[in-house]
C-alpha positions as CSV (number, residue, x, y, z in Angstrom):
1,M,1.6,-8.4,18.0
2,T,5.0,-9.0,16.6
3,R,5.9,-6.5,13.8
4,R,9.0,-6.2,11.8
5,R,9.9,-3.5,9.2
6,F,11.9,-4.8,6.3
7,D,14.0,-1.5,6.3
8,G,15.0,-2.2,9.9
9,G,13.4,1.0,11.1
10,N,11.7,1.8,14.4
11,T,8.7,-0.5,15.0
12,D,7.4,1.9,17.6
13,A,6.5,4.6,15.0
14,P,2.8,5.2,14.7
15,F,1.5,3.4,11.7
16,T,-1.6,2.7,9.6
17,P,-1.8,-0.7,7.9
18,I,-3.2,-0.4,4.3
19,L,-2.8,-3.9,2.8
20,R,-1.8,-7.5,3.5
21,F,-0.9,-10.3,1.2
22,Q,-3.5,-13.1,1.7
23,A,-2.5,-16.8,1.8
24,D,-3.7,-17.2,-1.8
25,G,-1.4,-14.5,-3.0
26,E,-4.1,-11.8,-3.5
27,L,-3.7,-8.3,-2.0
28,A,-6.4,-7.3,0.5
29,L,-6.9,-3.6,1.0
30,N,-8.4,-2.4,4.3
31,E,-10.3,0.8,4.8
32,A,-7.2,2.9,4.9
33,G,-5.9,1.3,1.7
34,V,-9.2,1.9,-0.1
35,G,-9.2,5.4,1.2
36,L,-5.7,6.0,-0.2
37,L,-6.7,4.6,-3.5
38,C,-9.9,6.7,-3.7
39,G,-8.5,9.9,-2.1
40,V,-10.7,9.9,1.0
41,S,-10.2,9.1,4.7
42,A,-10.5,5.6,6.1
43,D,-13.3,7.0,8.4
44,R,-15.2,8.0,5.3
45,V,-14.7,4.6,3.7
46,H,-16.0,3.0,6.9
47,A,-19.1,5.3,7.0
48,V,-20.0,4.2,3.4
49,V,-19.0,0.5,3.4
50,G,-19.7,-0.3,7.1
51,D,-18.4,-3.2,9.1
52,E,-18.7,-5.8,6.3
53,P,-15.8,-8.2,6.7
54,G,-13.4,-9.1,3.9
55,P,-11.9,-7.2,1.0
56,H,-14.1,-4.3,-0.2
57,N,-15.6,-4.9,-3.6
58,P,-15.0,-1.8,-5.8
59,S,-18.5,-2.0,-7.1
60,S,-19.8,-1.3,-3.5
61,L,-18.1,2.1,-3.5
62,P,-19.7,5.2,-4.9
63,P,-19.2,5.7,-8.6
64,R,-17.3,9.0,-8.0
65,W,-14.8,7.2,-5.8
66,Q,-14.4,4.4,-8.4
67,A,-13.6,7.1,-11.0
68,T,-11.2,8.8,-8.7
69,A,-9.4,5.5,-8.0
70,R,-9.1,4.8,-11.7
71,R,-7.7,8.3,-12.3
72,R,-5.2,8.0,-9.4
73,L,-4.1,4.6,-10.6
74,A,-3.6,5.9,-14.2
75,E,-1.6,8.8,-12.8
76,A,0.5,6.5,-10.6
77,S,1.1,4.2,-13.6
78,A,2.3,7.0,-15.7
79,H,4.7,8.3,-13.0
80,A,5.9,4.9,-11.7
81,G,6.3,3.5,-15.2
82,T,4.4,0.2,-14.4
83,E,1.0,-1.3,-14.3
84,E,1.9,-3.2,-11.1
85,F,-0.8,-2.3,-8.5
86,F,1.5,-2.6,-5.6
87,T,4.1,-0.2,-7.0
88,Q,1.3,2.2,-8.0
89,L,-0.1,2.1,-4.4
90,M,3.4,2.8,-3.0
91,W,3.8,5.8,-5.4
92,L,0.4,7.2,-4.4
93,A,1.3,6.9,-0.7
94,E,4.5,8.8,-1.2
95,R,2.8,11.5,-3.3
96,D,0.2,11.9,-0.7
97,G,2.9,12.6,2.0
98,W,3.2,9.1,3.6
99,Q,6.2,6.9,3.9
100,P,5.1,3.4,2.8
101,I,6.9,0.6,4.8
102,A,7.0,-3.1,3.9
103,V,6.3,-5.1,7.1
104,E,5.8,-8.6,8.4
105,D,3.5,-9.1,11.4
106,D,1.1,-11.7,12.9
107,N,-1.2,-11.2,9.9
108,G,1.5,-11.8,7.3
109,Y,3.3,-9.5,4.9
110,G,2.0,-6.1,3.8
111,V,2.5,-2.4,3.7
112,D,1.9,0.1,6.5
113,L,2.0,3.9,6.2
114,I,3.9,6.1,8.6
115,E,4.6,9.8,8.7
116,P,7.9,10.4,7.0
117,E,10.7,10.1,9.5
118,D,12.5,13.1,8.1
119,R,9.8,15.6,9.0
């Protein structure tokens, strides 16, 4: 798979994809992205949602996770100063100790999380 970081950084760094822009312009979160939003691990999301393909429907998540996601997005909105989902997600990633990286790969454009390089 070809992968390019928009910041020109090391493409060999271990990474976790969280979202990709679909052809129709919509954002598609994967299990790690849903986990970031809800404050749980990707493994936990997988255990609850299963192997169902496609974007996860928020209504298929437990009500407590939905409430946590709303709270985290409201917090991100207040701190980031915007209602833009993408910016809120980036803020949450940084706050949770990740370095969000804009990338392009064989699946399109998106965001991956890596451990901060200055650690």
